[in-house]
HTML snippet that shows the backbone in 3Dmol.js (N, CA, C, O; Angstrom):
<script src="https://3Dmol.org/build/3Dmol-min.js"></script>
<div id="view" style="width:600px;height:400px;position:relative"></div>
<script>
const pdb = `
ATOM      1  N   MET A   1     125.671 114.077 127.581  1.00  0.00           N
ATOM      2  CA  MET A   1     124.371 114.707 127.618  1.00  0.00           C
ATOM      3  C   MET A   1     123.731 114.586 126.238  1.00  0.00           C
ATOM      4  O   MET A   1     124.333 114.980 125.240  1.00  0.00           O
ATOM      5  N   ASP A   2     122.551 114.061 126.178  1.00  0.00           N
ATOM      6  CA  ASP A   2     121.837 113.855 124.922  1.00  0.00           C
ATOM      7  C   ASP A   2     120.919 115.043 124.660  1.00  0.00           C
ATOM      8  O   ASP A   2     119.895 115.211 125.323  1.00  0.00           O
ATOM      9  N   LYS A   3     121.302 115.869 123.682  1.00  0.00           N
ATOM     10  CA  LYS A   3     120.485 117.034 123.350  1.00  0.00           C
ATOM     11  C   LYS A   3     119.599 116.703 122.165  1.00  0.00           C
ATOM     12  O   LYS A   3     120.024 116.047 121.214  1.00  0.00           O
ATOM     13  N   LYS A   4     118.365 117.166 122.239  1.00  0.00           N
ATOM     14  CA  LYS A   4     117.433 116.979 121.144  1.00  0.00           C
ATOM     15  C   LYS A   4     117.116 118.340 120.548  1.00  0.00           C
ATOM     16  O   LYS A   4     117.273 119.367 121.208  1.00  0.00           O
ATOM     17  N   GLY A   5     116.671 118.345 119.302  1.00  0.00           N
ATOM     18  CA  GLY A   5     116.295 119.595 118.655  1.00  0.00           C
ATOM     19  C   GLY A   5     117.358 120.066 117.686  1.00  0.00           C
ATOM     20  O   GLY A   5     118.250 119.314 117.292  1.00  0.00           O
ATOM     21  N   MET A   6     117.243 121.323 117.315  1.00  0.00           N
ATOM     22  CA  MET A   6     118.149 121.897 116.327  1.00  0.00           C
ATOM     23  C   MET A   6     119.285 122.641 117.012  1.00  0.00           C
ATOM     24  O   MET A   6     119.136 123.125 118.134  1.00  0.00           O
ATOM     25  N   SER A   7     120.408 122.727 116.336  1.00  0.00           N
ATOM     26  CA  SER A   7     121.526 123.509 116.834  1.00  0.00           C
ATOM     27  C   SER A   7     122.103 124.322 115.680  1.00  0.00           C
ATOM     28  O   SER A   7     121.735 124.123 114.522  1.00  0.00           O
ATOM     29  N   ILE A   8     123.002 125.231 116.005  1.00  0.00           N
ATOM     30  CA  ILE A   8     123.609 126.079 114.994  1.00  0.00           C
ATOM     31  C   ILE A   8     124.429 125.259 113.994  1.00  0.00           C
ATOM     32  O   ILE A   8     124.633 125.680 112.856  1.00  0.00           O
ATOM     33  N   TRP A   9     124.893 124.094 114.429  1.00  0.00           N
ATOM     34  CA  TRP A   9     125.715 123.255 113.557  1.00  0.00           C
ATOM     35  C   TRP A   9     124.898 122.589 112.458  1.00  0.00           C
ATOM     36  O   TRP A   9     125.455 122.090 111.481  1.00  0.00           O
ATOM     37  N   MET A  10     123.578 122.582 112.617  1.00  0.00           N
ATOM     38  CA  MET A  10     122.706 122.010 111.582  1.00  0.00           C
ATOM     39  C   MET A  10     122.388 123.020 110.484  1.00  0.00           C
ATOM     40  O   MET A  10     121.867 122.642 109.434  1.00  0.00           O
ATOM     41  N   LEU A  11     122.690 124.289 110.707  1.00  0.00           N
ATOM     42  CA  LEU A  11     122.313 125.351 109.787  1.00  0.00           C
ATOM     43  C   LEU A  11     122.889 125.181 108.378  1.00  0.00           C
ATOM     44  O   LEU A  11     122.141 125.358 107.415  1.00  0.00           O
ATOM     45  N   PRO A  12     124.167 124.850 108.200  1.00  0.00           N
ATOM     46  CA  PRO A  12     124.665 124.663 106.826  1.00  0.00           C
ATOM     47  C   PRO A  12     123.930 123.554 106.065  1.00  0.00           C
ATOM     48  O   PRO A  12     123.670 123.691 104.869  1.00  0.00           O
ATOM     49  N   GLY A  13     123.603 122.485 106.738  1.00  0.00           N
ATOM     50  CA  GLY A  13     122.857 121.411 106.089  1.00  0.00           C
ATOM     51  C   GLY A  13     121.468 121.847 105.668  1.00  0.00           C
ATOM     52  O   GLY A  13     120.978 121.459 104.607  1.00  0.00           O
ATOM     53  N   ILE A  14     120.836 122.660 106.508  1.00  0.00           N
ATOM     54  CA  ILE A  14     119.504 123.166 106.181  1.00  0.00           C
ATOM     55  C   ILE A  14     119.572 124.101 104.980  1.00  0.00           C
ATOM     56  O   ILE A  14     118.716 124.046 104.097  1.00  0.00           O
ATOM     57  N   VAL A  15     120.589 124.960 104.944  1.00  0.00           N
ATOM     58  CA  VAL A  15     120.750 125.885 103.816  1.00  0.00           C
ATOM     59  C   VAL A  15     120.982 125.107 102.529  1.00  0.00           C
ATOM     60  O   VAL A  15     120.388 125.426 101.498  1.00  0.00           O
ATOM     61  N   VAL A  16     121.829 124.100 102.575  1.00  0.00           N
ATOM     62  CA  VAL A  16     122.076 123.274 101.391  1.00  0.00           C
ATOM     63  C   VAL A  16     120.796 122.581 100.946  1.00  0.00           C
ATOM     64  O   VAL A  16     120.528 122.489  99.748  1.00  0.00           O
ATOM     65  N   LEU A  17     120.006 122.092 101.893  1.00  0.00           N
ATOM     66  CA  LEU A  17     118.741 121.448 101.569  1.00  0.00           C
ATOM     67  C   LEU A  17     117.788 122.415 100.863  1.00  0.00           C
ATOM     68  O   LEU A  17     117.149 122.044  99.878  1.00  0.00           O
ATOM     69  N   LEU A  18     117.690 123.652 101.357  1.00  0.00           N
ATOM     70  CA  LEU A  18     116.823 124.643 100.707  1.00  0.00           C
ATOM     71  C   LEU A  18     117.304 124.980  99.299  1.00  0.00           C
ATOM     72  O   LEU A  18     116.489 125.180  98.399  1.00  0.00           O
ATOM     73  N   VAL A  19     118.613 125.044  99.101  1.00  0.00           N
ATOM     74  CA  VAL A  19     119.160 125.317  97.760  1.00  0.00           C
ATOM     75  C   VAL A  19     118.859 124.151  96.823  1.00  0.00           C
ATOM     76  O   VAL A  19     118.480 124.366  95.672  1.00  0.00           O
ATOM     77  N   VAL A  20     119.021 122.930  97.299  1.00  0.00           N
ATOM     78  CA  VAL A  20     118.725 121.754  96.471  1.00  0.00           C
ATOM     79  C   VAL A  20     117.242 121.725  96.098  1.00  0.00           C
ATOM     80  O   VAL A  20     116.894 121.408  94.961  1.00  0.00           O
ATOM     81  N   ILE A  21     116.373 122.054  97.047  1.00  0.00           N
ATOM     82  CA  ILE A  21     114.939 122.094  96.752  1.00  0.00           C
ATOM     83  C   ILE A  21     114.648 123.146  95.687  1.00  0.00           C
ATOM     84  O   ILE A  21     113.849 122.909  94.781  1.00  0.00           O
ATOM     85  N   ALA A  22     115.299 124.318  95.793  1.00  0.00           N
ATOM     86  CA  ALA A  22     115.094 125.372  94.794  1.00  0.00           C
ATOM     87  C   ALA A  22     115.551 124.925  93.410  1.00  0.00           C
ATOM     88  O   ALA A  22     114.889 125.211  92.413  1.00  0.00           O
ATOM     89  N   ILE A  23     116.679 124.226  93.346  1.00  0.00           N
ATOM     90  CA  ILE A  23     117.177 123.731  92.052  1.00  0.00           C
ATOM     91  C   ILE A  23     116.222 122.694  91.472  1.00  0.00           C
ATOM     92  O   ILE A  23     115.920 122.721  90.279  1.00  0.00           O
ATOM     93  N   ILE A  24     115.752 121.791  92.308  1.00  0.00           N
ATOM     94  CA  ILE A  24     114.814 120.759  91.837  1.00  0.00           C
ATOM     95  C   ILE A  24     113.525 121.391  91.327  1.00  0.00           C
ATOM     96  O   ILE A  24     112.998 120.983  90.293  1.00  0.00           O
ATOM     97  N   LEU A  25     113.016 122.390  92.052  1.00  0.00           N
ATOM     98  CA  LEU A  25     111.793 123.064  91.612  1.00  0.00           C
ATOM     99  C   LEU A  25     112.017 123.805  90.300  1.00  0.00           C
ATOM    100  O   LEU A  25     111.148 123.798  89.429  1.00  0.00           O
ATOM    101  N   GLY A  26     113.172 124.442  90.153  1.00  0.00           N
ATOM    102  CA  GLY A  26     113.476 125.158  88.917  1.00  0.00           C
ATOM    103  C   GLY A  26     113.588 124.229  87.718  1.00  0.00           C
ATOM    104  O   GLY A  26     113.009 124.493  86.664  1.00  0.00           O
ATOM    105  N   VAL A  27     114.332 123.144  87.881  1.00  0.00           N
ATOM    106  CA  VAL A  27     114.489 122.183  86.787  1.00  0.00           C
ATOM    107  C   VAL A  27     113.159 121.491  86.492  1.00  0.00           C
ATOM    108  O   VAL A  27     112.807 121.291  85.330  1.00  0.00           O
ATOM    109  N   GLY A  28     112.432 121.133  87.525  1.00  0.00           N
ATOM    110  CA  GLY A  28     111.140 120.473  87.338  1.00  0.00           C
ATOM    111  C   GLY A  28     110.149 121.351  86.595  1.00  0.00           C
ATOM    112  O   GLY A  28     109.422 120.874  85.724  1.00  0.00           O
ATOM    113  N   SER A  29     110.119 122.632  86.936  1.00  0.00           N
ATOM    114  CA  SER A  29     109.192 123.524  86.233  1.00  0.00           C
ATOM    115  C   SER A  29     109.619 123.745  84.795  1.00  0.00           C
ATOM    116  O   SER A  29     108.770 123.865  83.912  1.00  0.00           O
ATOM    117  N   ASP A  30     110.927 123.801  84.543  1.00  0.00           N
ATOM    118  CA  ASP A  30     111.414 123.970  83.169  1.00  0.00           C
ATOM    119  C   ASP A  30     111.058 122.761  82.309  1.00  0.00           C
ATOM    120  O   ASP A  30     110.597 122.915  81.178  1.00  0.00           O
ATOM    121  N   VAL A  31     111.268 121.570  82.839  1.00  0.00           N
ATOM    122  CA  VAL A  31     110.940 120.350  82.093  1.00  0.00           C
ATOM    123  C   VAL A  31     109.432 120.242  81.870  1.00  0.00           C
ATOM    124  O   VAL A  31     108.986 119.893  80.776  1.00  0.00           O
ATOM    125  N   THR A  32     108.654 120.540  82.901  1.00  0.00           N
ATOM    126  CA  THR A  32     107.195 120.475  82.772  1.00  0.00           C
ATOM    127  C   THR A  32     106.688 121.490  81.759  1.00  0.00           C
ATOM    128  O   THR A  32     105.759 121.201  81.005  1.00  0.00           O
ATOM    129  N   GLN A  33     107.285 122.667  81.735  1.00  0.00           N
ATOM    130  CA  GLN A  33     106.870 123.677  80.760  1.00  0.00           C
ATOM    131  C   GLN A  33     107.232 123.250  79.345  1.00  0.00           C
ATOM    132  O   GLN A  33     106.462 123.486  78.414  1.00  0.00           O
ATOM    133  N   ASP A  34     108.390 122.625  79.170  1.00  0.00           N
ATOM    134  CA  ASP A  34     108.761 122.120  77.839  1.00  0.00           C
ATOM    135  C   ASP A  34     107.774 121.048  77.373  1.00  0.00           C
ATOM    136  O   ASP A  34     107.393 121.022  76.203  1.00  0.00           O
ATOM    137  N   ILE A  35     107.368 120.180  78.270  1.00  0.00           N
ATOM    138  CA  ILE A  35     106.399 119.134  77.915  1.00  0.00           C
ATOM    139  C   ILE A  35     105.055 119.766  77.563  1.00  0.00           C
ATOM    140  O   ILE A  35     104.406 119.359  76.600  1.00  0.00           O
ATOM    141  N   ARG A  36     104.641 120.762  78.346  1.00  0.00           N
ATOM    142  CA  ARG A  36     103.363 121.429  78.074  1.00  0.00           C
ATOM    143  C   ARG A  36     103.391 122.125  76.722  1.00  0.00           C
ATOM    144  O   ARG A  36     102.412 122.072  75.978  1.00  0.00           O
ATOM    145  N   ASP A  37     104.502 122.777  76.396  1.00  0.00           N
ATOM    146  CA  ASP A  37     104.593 123.508  75.130  1.00  0.00           C
ATOM    147  C   ASP A  37     104.566 122.581  73.916  1.00  0.00           C
ATOM    148  O   ASP A  37     104.213 123.013  72.819  1.00  0.00           O
ATOM    149  N   ASP A  38     104.931 121.319  74.098  1.00  0.00           N
ATOM    150  CA  ASP A  38     104.903 120.356  72.993  1.00  0.00           C
ATOM    151  C   ASP A  38     103.495 119.834  72.706  1.00  0.00           C
ATOM    152  O   ASP A  38     103.277 119.176  71.689  1.00  0.00           O
ATOM    153  N   ASN A  39     102.542 120.119  73.590  1.00  0.00           N
ATOM    154  CA  ASN A  39     101.177 119.610  73.429  1.00  0.00           C
ATOM    155  C   ASN A  39     100.258 120.692  72.876  1.00  0.00           C
ATOM    156  O   ASN A  39     100.565 121.883  72.933  1.00  0.00           O
ATOM    157  N   THR A  40      99.130 120.252  72.343  1.00  0.00           N
ATOM    158  CA  THR A  40      98.135 121.169  71.795  1.00  0.00           C
ATOM    159  C   THR A  40      97.369 121.829  72.932  1.00  0.00           C
ATOM    160  O   THR A  40      96.958 121.166  73.884  1.00  0.00           O
ATOM    161  N   ALA A  41      97.179 123.152  72.824  1.00  0.00           N
ATOM    162  CA  ALA A  41      96.450 123.891  73.860  1.00  0.00           C
ATOM    163  C   ALA A  41      95.031 123.344  73.983  1.00  0.00           C
ATOM    164  O   ALA A  41      94.352 123.134  72.978  1.00  0.00           O
ATOM    165  N   GLY A  42      94.593 123.118  75.201  1.00  0.00           N
ATOM    166  CA  GLY A  42      93.258 122.608  75.459  1.00  0.00           C
ATOM    167  C   GLY A  42      93.172 121.095  75.528  1.00  0.00           C
ATOM    168  O   GLY A  42      92.140 120.555  75.928  1.00  0.00           O
ATOM    169  N   SER A  43      94.234 120.399  75.146  1.00  0.00           N
ATOM    170  CA  SER A  43      94.198 118.931  75.208  1.00  0.00           C
ATOM    171  C   SER A  43      94.380 118.478  76.662  1.00  0.00           C
ATOM    172  O   SER A  43      94.762 119.260  77.532  1.00  0.00           O
ATOM    173  N   TYR A  44      94.097 117.196  76.897  1.00  0.00           N
ATOM    174  CA  TYR A  44      94.222 116.640  78.241  1.00  0.00           C
ATOM    175  C   TYR A  44      95.665 116.746  78.744  1.00  0.00           C
ATOM    176  O   TYR A  44      95.894 117.108  79.898  1.00  0.00           O
ATOM    177  N   ALA A  45      96.631 116.433  77.888  1.00  0.00           N
ATOM    178  CA  ALA A  45      98.039 116.482  78.282  1.00  0.00           C
ATOM    179  C   ALA A  45      98.459 117.916  78.611  1.00  0.00           C
ATOM    180  O   ALA A  45      99.196 118.148  79.570  1.00  0.00           O
ATOM    181  N   TYR A  46      97.995 118.861  77.822  1.00  0.00           N
ATOM    182  CA  TYR A  46      98.322 120.273  78.068  1.00  0.00           C
ATOM    183  C   TYR A  46      97.743 120.717  79.403  1.00  0.00           C
ATOM    184  O   TYR A  46      98.426 121.356  80.204  1.00  0.00           O
ATOM    185  N   ASN A  47      96.479 120.376  79.638  1.00  0.00           N
ATOM    186  CA  ASN A  47      95.835 120.771  80.897  1.00  0.00           C
ATOM    187  C   ASN A  47      96.499 120.108  82.107  1.00  0.00           C
ATOM    188  O   ASN A  47      96.631 120.730  83.161  1.00  0.00           O
ATOM    189  N   ALA A  48      96.915 118.845  81.956  1.00  0.00           N
ATOM    190  CA  ALA A  48      97.562 118.133  83.062  1.00  0.00           C
ATOM    191  C   ALA A  48      98.917 118.759  83.392  1.00  0.00           C
ATOM    192  O   ALA A  48      99.241 118.955  84.563  1.00  0.00           O
ATOM    193  N   THR A  49      99.702 119.069  82.376  1.00  0.00           N
ATOM    194  CA  THR A  49     101.003 119.680  82.640  1.00  0.00           C
ATOM    195  C   THR A  49     100.847 121.114  83.143  1.00  0.00           C
ATOM    196  O   THR A  49     101.661 121.588  83.935  1.00  0.00           O
ATOM    197  N   ASP A  50      99.811 121.798  82.688  1.00  0.00           N
ATOM    198  CA  ASP A  50      99.554 123.148  83.195  1.00  0.00           C
ATOM    199  C   ASP A  50      99.198 123.100  84.680  1.00  0.00           C
ATOM    200  O   ASP A  50      99.644 123.950  85.451  1.00  0.00           O
ATOM    201  N   ALA A  51      98.404 122.122  85.081  1.00  0.00           N
ATOM    202  CA  ALA A  51      98.083 121.949  86.500  1.00  0.00           C
ATOM    203  C   ALA A  51      99.347 121.604  87.295  1.00  0.00           C
ATOM    204  O   ALA A  51      99.511 122.050  88.430  1.00  0.00           O
ATOM    205  N   GLY A  52     100.226 120.817  86.701  1.00  0.00           N
ATOM    206  CA  GLY A  52     101.497 120.495  87.355  1.00  0.00           C
ATOM    207  C   GLY A  52     102.355 121.731  87.551  1.00  0.00           C
ATOM    208  O   GLY A  52     102.979 121.900  88.599  1.00  0.00           O
ATOM    209  N   LEU A  53     102.389 122.597  86.542  1.00  0.00           N
ATOM    210  CA  LEU A  53     103.143 123.846  86.660  1.00  0.00           C
ATOM    211  C   LEU A  53     102.574 124.747  87.757  1.00  0.00           C
ATOM    212  O   LEU A  53     103.328 125.398  88.480  1.00  0.00           O
ATOM    213  N   GLN A  54     101.266 124.783  87.878  1.00  0.00           N
ATOM    214  CA  GLN A  54     100.652 125.582  88.933  1.00  0.00           C
ATOM    215  C   GLN A  54     101.006 125.027  90.311  1.00  0.00           C
ATOM    216  O   GLN A  54     101.248 125.789  91.246  1.00  0.00           O
ATOM    217  N   GLY A  55     101.035 123.696  90.437  1.00  0.00           N
ATOM    218  CA  GLY A  55     101.419 123.074  91.703  1.00  0.00           C
ATOM    219  C   GLY A  55     102.865 123.356  92.069  1.00  0.00           C
ATOM    220  O   GLY A  55     103.175 123.653  93.223  1.00  0.00           O
ATOM    221  N   ILE A  56     103.756 123.262  91.078  1.00  0.00           N
ATOM    222  CA  ILE A  56     105.169 123.555  91.323  1.00  0.00           C
ATOM    223  C   ILE A  56     105.332 125.012  91.735  1.00  0.00           C
ATOM    224  O   ILE A  56     106.133 125.327  92.615  1.00  0.00           O
ATOM    225  N   SER A  57     104.580 125.892  91.105  1.00  0.00           N
ATOM    226  CA  SER A  57     104.646 127.317  91.435  1.00  0.00           C
ATOM    227  C   SER A  57     104.197 127.567  92.874  1.00  0.00           C
ATOM    228  O   SER A  57     104.797 128.380  93.576  1.00  0.00           O
ATOM    229  N   GLU A  58     103.157 126.882  93.311  1.00  0.00           N
ATOM    230  CA  GLU A  58     102.681 127.050  94.687  1.00  0.00           C
ATOM    231  C   GLU A  58     103.721 126.561  95.694  1.00  0.00           C
ATOM    232  O   GLU A  58     103.938 127.199  96.724  1.00  0.00           O
ATOM    233  N   VAL A  59     104.355 125.440  95.400  1.00  0.00           N
ATOM    234  CA  VAL A  59     105.391 124.924  96.303  1.00  0.00           C
ATOM    235  C   VAL A  59     106.568 125.892  96.348  1.00  0.00           C
ATOM    236  O   VAL A  59     107.123 126.145  97.417  1.00  0.00           O
ATOM    237  N   ALA A  60     106.951 126.435  95.196  1.00  0.00           N
ATOM    238  CA  ALA A  60     108.059 127.388  95.156  1.00  0.00           C
ATOM    239  C   ALA A  60     107.719 128.669  95.914  1.00  0.00           C
ATOM    240  O   ALA A  60     108.594 129.273  96.535  1.00  0.00           O
ATOM    241  N   ASP A  61     106.458 129.083  95.868  1.00  0.00           N
ATOM    242  CA  ASP A  61     106.049 130.270  96.609  1.00  0.00           C
ATOM    243  C   ASP A  61     106.166 130.068  98.116  1.00  0.00           C
ATOM    244  O   ASP A  61     106.393 131.032  98.847  1.00  0.00           O
ATOM    245  N   TRP A  62     106.017 128.856  98.584  1.00  0.00           N
ATOM    246  CA  TRP A  62     106.103 128.566 100.018  1.00  0.00           C
ATOM    247  C   TRP A  62     107.539 128.432 100.510  1.00  0.00           C
ATOM    248  O   TRP A  62     107.781 128.443 101.716  1.00  0.00           O
ATOM    249  N   GLN A  63     108.486 128.309  99.595  1.00  0.00           N
ATOM    250  CA  GLN A  63     109.860 128.043 100.015  1.00  0.00           C
ATOM    251  C   GLN A  63     110.444 129.189 100.843  1.00  0.00           C
ATOM    252  O   GLN A  63     111.184 128.940 101.795  1.00  0.00           O
ATOM    253  N   ASP A  64     110.125 130.435 100.498  1.00  0.00           N
ATOM    254  CA  ASP A  64     110.666 131.530 101.296  1.00  0.00           C
ATOM    255  C   ASP A  64     110.092 131.527 102.710  1.00  0.00           C
ATOM    256  O   ASP A  64     110.798 131.846 103.666  1.00  0.00           O
ATOM    257  N   ASN A  65     108.823 131.171 102.847  1.00  0.00           N
ATOM    258  CA  ASN A  65     108.228 131.080 104.181  1.00  0.00           C
ATOM    259  C   ASN A  65     108.849 129.953 104.990  1.00  0.00           C
ATOM    260  O   ASN A  65     109.073 130.098 106.192  1.00  0.00           O
ATOM    261  N   ILE A  66     109.125 128.841 104.345  1.00  0.00           N
ATOM    262  CA  ILE A  66     109.753 127.711 105.033  1.00  0.00           C
ATOM    263  C   ILE A  66     111.142 128.114 105.530  1.00  0.00           C
ATOM    264  O   ILE A  66     111.527 127.779 106.650  1.00  0.00           O
ATOM    265  N   GLY A  67     111.890 128.832 104.693  1.00  0.00           N
ATOM    266  CA  GLY A  67     113.210 129.315 105.099  1.00  0.00           C
ATOM    267  C   GLY A  67     113.143 130.259 106.283  1.00  0.00           C
ATOM    268  O   GLY A  67     113.969 130.188 107.193  1.00  0.00           O
ATOM    269  N   LYS A  68     112.154 131.149 106.268  1.00  0.00           N
ATOM    270  CA  LYS A  68     111.991 132.081 107.386  1.00  0.00           C
ATOM    271  C   LYS A  68     111.638 131.341 108.674  1.00  0.00           C
ATOM    272  O   LYS A  68     112.156 131.668 109.742  1.00  0.00           O
ATOM    273  N   ILE A  69     110.768 130.356 108.576  1.00  0.00           N
ATOM    274  CA  ILE A  69     110.375 129.595 109.761  1.00  0.00           C
ATOM    275  C   ILE A  69     111.570 128.839 110.336  1.00  0.00           C
ATOM    276  O   ILE A  69     111.762 128.813 111.552  1.00  0.00           O
ATOM    277  N   ILE A  70     112.361 128.234 109.478  1.00  0.00           N
ATOM    278  CA  ILE A  70     113.545 127.512 109.956  1.00  0.00           C
ATOM    279  C   ILE A  70     114.514 128.486 110.618  1.00  0.00           C
ATOM    280  O   ILE A  70     115.102 128.168 111.651  1.00  0.00           O
ATOM    281  N   GLY A  71     114.683 129.665 110.034  1.00  0.00           N
ATOM    282  CA  GLY A  71     115.555 130.677 110.628  1.00  0.00           C
ATOM    283  C   GLY A  71     115.078 131.104 112.002  1.00  0.00           C
ATOM    284  O   GLY A  71     115.881 131.232 112.927  1.00  0.00           O
ATOM    285  N   VAL A  72     113.788 131.322 112.145  1.00  0.00           N
ATOM    286  CA  VAL A  72     113.228 131.715 113.447  1.00  0.00           C
ATOM    287  C   VAL A  72     113.411 130.599 114.470  1.00  0.00           C
ATOM    288  O   VAL A  72     113.733 130.864 115.628  1.00  0.00           O
ATOM    289  N   VAL A  73     113.209 129.358 114.049  1.00  0.00           N
ATOM    290  CA  VAL A  73     113.385 128.227 114.967  1.00  0.00           C
ATOM    291  C   VAL A  73     114.827 128.143 115.454  1.00  0.00           C
ATOM    292  O   VAL A  73     115.072 127.903 116.636  1.00  0.00           O
ATOM    293  N   VAL A  74     115.784 128.339 114.544  1.00  0.00           N
ATOM    294  CA  VAL A  74     117.192 128.288 114.944  1.00  0.00           C
ATOM    295  C   VAL A  74     117.520 129.428 115.900  1.00  0.00           C
ATOM    296  O   VAL A  74     118.201 129.219 116.905  1.00  0.00           O
ATOM    297  N   ILE A  75     117.040 130.632 115.593  1.00  0.00           N
ATOM    298  CA  ILE A  75     117.315 131.779 116.462  1.00  0.00           C
ATOM    299  C   ILE A  75     116.684 131.585 117.843  1.00  0.00           C
ATOM    300  O   ILE A  75     117.325 131.840 118.862  1.00  0.00           O
ATOM    301  N   LEU A  76     115.428 131.136 117.874  1.00  0.00           N
ATOM    302  CA  LEU A  76     114.788 130.875 119.171  1.00  0.00           C
ATOM    303  C   LEU A  76     115.515 129.785 119.943  1.00  0.00           C
ATOM    304  O   LEU A  76     115.652 129.870 121.164  1.00  0.00           O
ATOM    305  N   GLY A  77     115.981 128.766 119.239  1.00  0.00           N
ATOM    306  CA  GLY A  77     116.738 127.708 119.901  1.00  0.00           C
ATOM    307  C   GLY A  77     118.027 128.224 120.505  1.00  0.00           C
ATOM    308  O   GLY A  77     118.406 127.826 121.606  1.00  0.00           O
ATOM    309  N   LEU A  78     118.706 129.115 119.783  1.00  0.00           N
ATOM    310  CA  LEU A  78     119.938 129.706 120.328  1.00  0.00           C
ATOM    311  C   LEU A  78     119.646 130.572 121.552  1.00  0.00           C
ATOM    312  O   LEU A  78     120.361 130.509 122.552  1.00  0.00           O
ATOM    313  N   ILE A  79     118.594 131.376 121.465  1.00  0.00           N
ATOM    314  CA  ILE A  79     118.237 132.233 122.605  1.00  0.00           C
ATOM    315  C   ILE A  79     117.866 131.392 123.817  1.00  0.00           C
ATOM    316  O   ILE A  79     118.343 131.646 124.923  1.00  0.00           O
ATOM    317  N   MET A  80     117.023 130.399 123.614  1.00  0.00           N
ATOM    318  CA  MET A  80     116.594 129.557 124.735  1.00  0.00           C
ATOM    319  C   MET A  80     117.762 128.755 125.296  1.00  0.00           C
ATOM    320  O   MET A  80     117.859 128.564 126.509  1.00  0.00           O
ATOM    321  N   GLY A  81     118.652 128.283 124.418  1.00  0.00           N
ATOM    322  CA  GLY A  81     119.824 127.558 124.892  1.00  0.00           C
ATOM    323  C   GLY A  81     120.749 128.438 125.703  1.00  0.00           C
ATOM    324  O   GLY A  81     121.302 128.005 126.714  1.00  0.00           O
ATOM    325  N   THR A  82     120.922 129.695 125.253  1.00  0.00           N
ATOM    326  CA  THR A  82     121.767 130.637 125.998  1.00  0.00           C
ATOM    327  C   THR A  82     121.149 130.963 127.344  1.00  0.00           C
ATOM    328  O   THR A  82     121.850 131.014 128.355  1.00  0.00           O
ATOM    329  N   LEU A  83     119.835 131.186 127.364  1.00  0.00           N
ATOM    330  CA  LEU A  83     119.170 131.476 128.641  1.00  0.00           C
ATOM    331  C   LEU A  83     119.244 130.278 129.584  1.00  0.00           C
ATOM    332  O   LEU A  83     119.419 130.449 130.790  1.00  0.00           O
ATOM    333  N   GLY A  84     119.113 129.077 129.048  1.00  0.00           N
ATOM    334  CA  GLY A  84     119.215 127.883 129.883  1.00  0.00           C
ATOM    335  C   GLY A  84     120.624 127.706 130.427  1.00  0.00           C
ATOM    336  O   GLY A  84     120.804 127.291 131.572  1.00  0.00           O
ATOM    337  N   TYR A  85     121.618 128.017 129.614  1.00  0.00           N
ATOM    338  CA  TYR A  85     123.013 127.906 130.042  1.00  0.00           C
ATOM    339  C   TYR A  85     123.306 128.932 131.138  1.00  0.00           C
ATOM    340  O   TYR A  85     123.999 128.639 132.112  1.00  0.00           O
ATOM    341  N   MET A  86     122.763 130.145 130.958  1.00  0.00           N
ATOM    342  CA  MET A  86     122.980 131.193 131.958  1.00  0.00           C
ATOM    343  C   MET A  86     122.299 130.838 133.273  1.00  0.00           C
ATOM    344  O   MET A  86     122.838 131.116 134.344  1.00  0.00           O
ATOM    345  N   ALA A  87     121.115 130.223 133.203  1.00  0.00           N
ATOM    346  CA  ALA A  87     120.390 129.833 134.407  1.00  0.00           C
ATOM    347  C   ALA A  87     121.139 128.727 135.155  1.00  0.00           C
ATOM    348  O   ALA A  87     121.128 128.688 136.385  1.00  0.00           O
ATOM    349  N   MET A  88     121.790 127.826 134.405  1.00  0.00           N
ATOM    350  CA  MET A  88     122.524 126.737 135.042  1.00  0.00           C
ATOM    351  C   MET A  88     123.782 127.238 135.725  1.00  0.00           C
ATOM    352  O   MET A  88     124.227 126.629 136.698  1.00  0.00           O
ATOM    353  N   ARG A  89     124.363 128.315 135.256  1.00  0.00           N
ATOM    354  CA  ARG A  89     125.610 128.832 135.828  1.00  0.00           C
ATOM    355  C   ARG A  89     125.378 129.549 137.142  1.00  0.00           C
ATOM    356  O   ARG A  89     126.328 129.733 137.903  1.00  0.00           O
ATOM    357  N   ARG A  90     124.160 129.962 137.438  1.00  0.00           N
ATOM    358  CA  ARG A  90     123.881 130.668 138.702  1.00  0.00           C
ATOM    359  C   ARG A  90     123.944 129.762 139.884  1.00  0.00           C
ATOM    360  O   ARG A  90     123.733 130.206 141.013  1.00  0.00           O
TER     361      ARG A  90
END
`;
const viewer = $3Dmol.createViewer("view");
viewer.addModel(pdb, "pdb");
viewer.setStyle({}, {cartoon: {color: "spectrum"}});
viewer.zoomTo();
viewer.render();
</script>
């Protein structure tokens, strides 16, 4: 039987992916902030790296929502799968 969609067995991989994304965002923001601090305030390079930091911050702010959405999708998939299994047993 070929099942499509998410299953509970995919959950550890998703969690690892979210942790890796958090680490990348943390390191990326640290490096970008170091580059910004090396430049003169108001210069083009300073403004460009400051805009980059704001973008990284926005992506990091969305990460908790993405995690919640993935969690809800997995839970709904489990509920629907259980209901489908129960319906097939009747």
